[in-house]
N, C-alpha and C positions, 0 to 999 in steps of 0.2 A: 219497769215497776212490777210486772207480773212474770216475766220470763225467767228462764234459767240460763246459766252460763253456757255459751255455745263453744263447741270444741273447734279448735283451729283445724285447717285442712290437714288431714293425716289419714292413714289407713285405719278404718273403724273395725272394732272387734265384731266378730260374726255373731256372738251370742249376747253380749252387752252392747247393743247397737248404738247407744248414745255415747260410748266411750271409745277412745283410741285403743289399739292393741296394747300399747305400753301402759296406759292407765288401767285397763282391765287386768293386765298381768300383775300390776302393783296391788290392786284390790285383792286378787286371789292370794298373793303372798302374805298380805296383812291378815287376811282371814285365817290362813294356816297358822300364823304366829299367835293369833288371838285364841284359837281353839287349844293350842298347846299350852298357853298361859293359864287356861281354865282347867288343865289337867286331862283334856280329852283330845288325843291325837286325831287328826282328820285328814282325809284326802280331798283336796279342793280340785274339782273337775271344772270343765268349761262353763257349766250352767248350774251346778249345785255342789254342795259339800256333803261328803259321805263320812260320817264320824265312825270311830272305831267300834262304838256300841251298836252300829247299824242304823242310827237315825240319819235322816237326810234333811238338808236345809237349802232353800233356794238362794240364788245370788242377786236376783234382779232388784229387790227392794232396797237392800243395803247399798248396792252399787249406785242406784238412782239417788239415794239419800246423800251419798258422798259427792256425786256429780252436782247436786243442787246446793251443797254446803256453802254458806256465805263466806266462810274463811278459806275456801278452796282446799288444797292439799293439806294445809296445816290442821284441818279438822278431821282428816280421815282416820288417824290412829284412834282418837277418842270415840268417834262414831262406831267404828268397827268393834272395838273392845266392848263398848256398852251394848251393842246389838248382840254379840255372842254371849255375853253374860246373861242378858235377858232371855234369849231363846233356850239357854241351858238351865235356867232357874224359873221354870214355868209355875204359874199359880195353881191352887188346888183344882182338881178335876171338877167340871161342872156337876158331875153326878154326885159329888160330895156336898154340894151346896143345898141348903133347904130351899123350899119354894120361895120363902120370903127373901132370903139372901140373893137368890137369882133375880127376883123381880127388882131388887134394888140396883142391880148391876146391868141389867139387860138394856141394850140399845138396838135399834134397827140400823142397818148399814147397807149401802149399795156396793155391789161388786161388779167387776169386769167378768161377764158371764163366760165368754170364750176362754179367758185365762183361767178361770175357776175350773172349767171342764178339762183343760189341758193338764192342770195340776193333779187331776184325779179325784178332787174333792166332790162330794155329792150333796146337793141341797135336798135330795129326796122329794117328797111332795109338798113340803111346807114352804119352800122358797117361793117368792112372788116375783114374776116377770114384770118389770116396770116399763121397759121399752126394749127395742132391739139392742142387744149387746149388754143390757143391764138387768141384774137380778138383785132383789132385796133379801137379805138374810138377817138373822138375829145374832148378836154377839154378847159376850159377858165382858164387861170392862173392869179390869183390875188396875191397880195403881201403875204398874209398869208394863202391862201388856194387854192385848185384846184377844180373846179366844172366840173364834167363830163356832156357833152352835150347829152341830150336824143333826141329821134326822134322829139319831139315837138319843141325843141330849134333850130333845123336846118331846119325845114320844110319850113319856109318862107325866108330862106337865100340862098345865092348863094353857094351851097354845093361844087362845084368845086373850088371856090375861098377859101373856108374854108379849104379844104384838101390841097390845094397848099401852103397856108400860114402856116397851122398847121405842115405839114411835114418839111417845110423850117425852122421853128423855132426849131423843135425837132432835126433836123440834126446839129444844131449849138451846141448841148450839147457836151462839151469837154470830151475826155478821159484824166483823170487827173493822172492816175497811171496804171501801168501794172505789174502784178505779174505772177509768173511762178509756175506751178505744174509739177513735174517730174514723168513721167511714166517709165515703164520698158525700158531698153536699151537706156536710155538717151532721149527718146521722151518727148517733152515739150508741155504742155497745157498753153495757155496764158489767163489770166483773166484781161480784160479791166474794169477799175473801175472809178467812178466819183460820185460826190455829187448830180448831177442833177437827178431829178425824171424821166428824159426822156432818160437817157443814153441807157438803154436796148432797148428802142423803136427804136433806130437807126438801128436795124437789118432789118428794112423795106427797107433800102438802103445799102445793103451789100457792094457793090463796094466802096462806100464812107467810110464806117467804116473800111473795110480791108485796104484801102489805108493809113488811119491814123495810124492803128495799126502796119502794116507790111511793109508799103512803096510800091514802085512799084514792082510787081511780078505777076506771073500767078498762077492759081489754076486749073491745068488740071484734078485733081481728086477730086476737091471740098473741102469743109471745114465742120468740125463738129462744131455745134453751140449750146450753151445753154444760156438761160436767166432765171436764178433762181429767180432774183428779179430786181427791177427797177434800181439798182445801179451797176449791173455787167453783163458783156457778156463774156461767156466762148468760146474760139476759138482754133481750131487746124487745120491747113492746112494738108490735107492728101498727104504726099510726099513719103512715103515708108511704108513697112509693119509694122513698129513700130507704125503707126497710129492706128492699131487695139488695142494696149495696151492703147494708149493715149485716144481713144474713151471711153474705160472703166473707166478711171480716170475721164474724163470730165463728164460722165453720173452720177457717184457717187457724184461728187462735186456739180453738178447741183441739184440733188434730195435733197441733204442735205441742200444746201443753200436756196432752195425754202421753206422748212419746218421750217427754223430756222431764218428767217429774215422778217421784214415788207415789204410790197409791192411785195409779191410773184407773179410771172407771170406764170412760168411753171416748173414742176419737170422733164420734158422730155428733151432728147437730140435730136437734129435734124441734118440732113445733107443738106447742100446747095451746089448745083451744078451749080448755075447761073439762075435757073428757079424754084424758090419756095423752100419750106422746106419739107423734108421727115422725119418723125419720125423714129429714130433708136434705141430708148431705151424703155423698158417697166418696170413697177414697179409691182411686185407681191403683193398679199394680205398680205404677211408677210413682206413687205418692201424691198424684194430683188430686186436689180437693175440689169438688163441684157441688152445686146446689141442684137438687131435683125437685121440681114443682109439680105436684100431682095431688089428687084427692082433696081433702079439706084445706090443706095448705095452699093449693092452687086456687081454690075458691076464695080464700082470704086475699091473695094477691090480686085476683080479678076484681074483687070488691073495692080494693084500694084504687085500682085502675079506673073503675067507673066513678069513684068519688073524686 
């Protein structure tokens, strides 16, 4: 219900690691054709596209979208053609928007901080670190594309007003579906899902999100939280010792979802106790996912043990 299609045993591509070499080669060939069809010849390299006008475009997101397509290979041509058309027909520059126009379009959104750094993008001083691996930025949402606001885009604006409107717009993203993952002894992990690109970003207001997902209740021992990608939030309230098993299931599900879907945010699992997020999972060099119990999270586990 939540996963993406898994690739059969084959040699995996070195750069698009969730695809076989043959699949990745086909994606690159289709991208080359799509750019040519738009009248802009381009050289498709192993991890990015270099257009004849000097612009560069990454491959990861569109390849991940194709990998996750419900129709499989039959959807690739349309997805790639639409993607190329969108990136080559960008909306007006944010600098050309009035303050009122920008406030109407602004949203807050969570990003994969290491990936953002690798891409060379800069959050300047205005970005907000939410947790290890996660940074919150502001974006302008247009009908066909989303533009991330850089430091220069917000420098001459009322930054407090932008954050207020951005978060308010993001918090309106609905939870459209809830799935369950069952751990040992009947413990359940809830996966909140939605089509909105901002659903996962709602963890910046956990009380609001938890109220929508679980209704009125208390969380005396906190909640484990994962945001594998923009369309999912993994949640488990820690109510008894079965939560130890549930945390392991949530950690594995989060790590897998992060590597297997577009819009990845973080492969890590966190614990929220009402005052920020503590990392509670680690991923080894061999891909092994483990739970680390320390600090406030360990205190919560010990409290459940005593109870």
